[in-house]
C-alpha positions in Angstrom: 8.9 4.8 17.2 10.5 2.5 14.6 7.1 1.3 13.5 5.8 4.9 13.1 9.0 5.7 11.0 8.4 2.7 8.8 4.7 3.7 8.3 5.8 7.2 7.4 8.2 5.8 4.8 5.4 3.7 3.3 3.1 6.7 3.2 5.8 8.9 1.8 6.3 6.4 -1.0 2.6 6.2 -1.7 2.4 10.0 -2.0 5.5 9.9 -4.3 3.8 7.3 -6.5 0.6 9.4 -6.7 2.7 12.5 -7.6 4.6 10.5 -10.3 1.4 9.4 -11.9 0.7 13.0 -12.9 4.1 13.2 -14.6 3.5 10.1 -16.8 1.7 10.6 -20.1 -1.7 8.8 -20.4 -0.3 6.7 -23.2 2.1 5.0 -20.8 -0.7 2.8 -19.2 1.6 0.2 -17.7 3.7 2.7 -15.8 0.7 4.6 -14.6 -0.9 1.4 -13.4 2.3 0.2 -11.7 2.5 3.5 -9.8 -1.2 3.4 -8.9 -1.1 -0.1 -7.6 2.1 0.5 -5.7 0.5 3.5 -4.0 -2.5 1.5 -2.9 -0.4 -1.4 -1.7 2.0 0.8 0.4 -0.9 2.7 1.9 -2.9 -0.4 2.9 0.3 -2.1 4.1 0.3 0.3 7.0 -3.1 -0.9 8.2 -2.6 -4.6 7.5 -1.7 -7.3 10.0 2.0 -7.6 10.6 4.0 -9.5 13.2 6.9 -7.1 12.8 5.3 -3.8 13.4 2.0 -2.5 14.8 -0.7 -1.7 12.3 -2.4 1.7 12.0 -6.1 1.7 13.1 -8.3 3.5 10.6 -10.7 4.3 13.5 -8.0 6.3 15.2 -6.3 7.8 12.1 -9.6 8.9 10.6 -11.4 9.7 13.8 -14.0 12.5 13.4 -14.1 12.0 9.6 -16.9 9.5 9.0 -16.6 10.1 5.2 -13.1 8.6 5.2 -14.2 5.0 6.1 -16.0 4.2 2.9 -13.1 5.1 0.6 -10.7 3.5 3.0 -12.7 0.2 2.9 -12.8 0.5 -0.9 -9.0 0.7 -1.2 -8.5 -2.1 1.4 -10.8 -4.4 -0.6 -9.2 -3.3 -3.9 -5.7 -4.2 -2.5 -6.8 -7.4 -0.8 -9.3 -8.8 -3.3 -7.9 -7.5 -6.6 -4.3 -6.2 -6.6 -2.7 -8.7 -4.3 -5.2 -11.6 -4.4 -7.4 -12.2 -7.5 -10.8 -12.7 -5.8 -13.3 -10.2 -7.1 -14.9 -9.3 -10.4 -12.4 -6.5 -11.2 -10.4 -9.2 -13.1 -12.5 -11.6 -15.4 -11.8 -13.9 -18.2 -14.5 -14.7 -20.7 -13.7 -17.9 -22.7 -15.5 -18.6 -26.0 -15.3 -20.3 -29.3 -15.2 -18.7 -32.7 -17.4 -20.7 -35.1 -16.6 -21.3 -38.8 -19.3 -20.9 -41.4 -21.7 -23.8 -41.5 -20.5 -26.5 -43.9 -16.7 -26.0 -43.1 -14.6 -29.1 -42.3 -14.3 -27.8 -38.7 -17.1 -26.1 -36.8 -14.6 -24.4 -34.4 -12.2 -21.9 -35.9 -10.5 -21.0 -32.7 -10.9 -21.0 -28.9 -10.4 -17.6 -27.4 -10.3 -15.9 -24.0 -11.1 -12.3 -23.4 -9.4 -11.0 -20.3 -11.0 -7.9 -18.8 -9.5 -5.8 -16.0 -11.6 -3.2 -14.2 -9.9 0.2 -14.2 -9.8 2.1 -10.9 -7.4 4.9 -11.7 -9.8 7.8 -12.2 -9.9 11.3 -10.8 -12.3 10.5 -7.9 -10.3 7.5 -6.7 -7.1 9.3 -7.2 -8.3 12.2 -5.0 -9.7 9.9 -2.4 -6.5 7.9 -2.1 -4.4 11.1 -2.0 -6.6 12.5 0.8 -6.5 9.2 2.8 -2.7 8.9 2.5 -2.1 12.5 3.4 -4.3 12.3 6.4 -2.7 9.0 7.6 0.8 10.6 7.1 -0.2 13.6 9.1 -1.5 11.4 11.9 1.7 9.3 11.9 3.9 12.5 12.1 2.0 13.8 15.1 2.3 10.4 16.9 6.0 10.2 16.0 6.7 13.8 17.2 4.8 13.2 20.5 6.7 10.0 21.1 10.0 11.8 20.4 9.1 14.4 22.9 8.5 11.8 25.6 11.7 9.9 24.8 13.7 13.2 24.8 12.4 14.0 28.3 13.3 10.5 29.5 16.8 10.7 28.1 17.3 14.2 29.4 16.6 12.9 32.9 19.2 10.1 32.4 22.8 10.6 33.6 25.2 11.1 30.7 27.4 8.1 31.6 24.3 5.9 31.4 23.4 7.3 28.0 27.0 6.6 26.7 26.6 3.0 27.9 23.5 2.4 25.7 23.9 0.3 22.6 24.7 2.3 19.4 22.8 2.1 16.2 24.0 -0.7 14.0 22.7 -1.7 10.6 23.2 -5.2 9.1 22.3 -5.3 5.4 19.9 -8.1 4.5 21.2 -11.0 2.5 19.3 -13.4 0.1 18.3 -15.8 2.9 16.7 -12.9 4.9 13.8 -12.7 2.3 12.4 -15.8 4.0 12.7 -14.6 7.6 10.4 -12.4 9.6 11.9 -9.2 11.0 11.8 -9.1 14.8 9.4 -6.6 16.2 11.1 -3.7 18.0 
């Protein structure tokens, strides 16, 4: 249940990032890209391997929608091979030398590098990501609600004094050292 709630929080955040992109003027490229990349990372995070929570399975989430797998795999590769790890051709650097005119004291005027980043925030990609996130969020909500119904039935059958004896909810705020530690799976 906790894992589903965390997945929902990530998917909600991805939707909020996508919504916010439409509120940011085209001229604010960095902000739009930050929102776009964050939406992708939070979406794919739900399907990635984690030792602290179960991962969503795209075959279950997108069951019956064969058209969802190609865009899902695109965003998974975009996240894994470009946004988080620099492994594909979406980021390239082209080094070169600027030559002086023949006869100058130095043949080389300057060494330069042209960094080129492939852009992925377009209407088709935006629409595909929005549909994938929305569908995953709907699936998570159904699973969460079904689990809540099962737990409610189980607790309703439990004597009241046993319910009172259960541990309460406690929250411990993370400290600086917790950034290095893996959260225990629930």
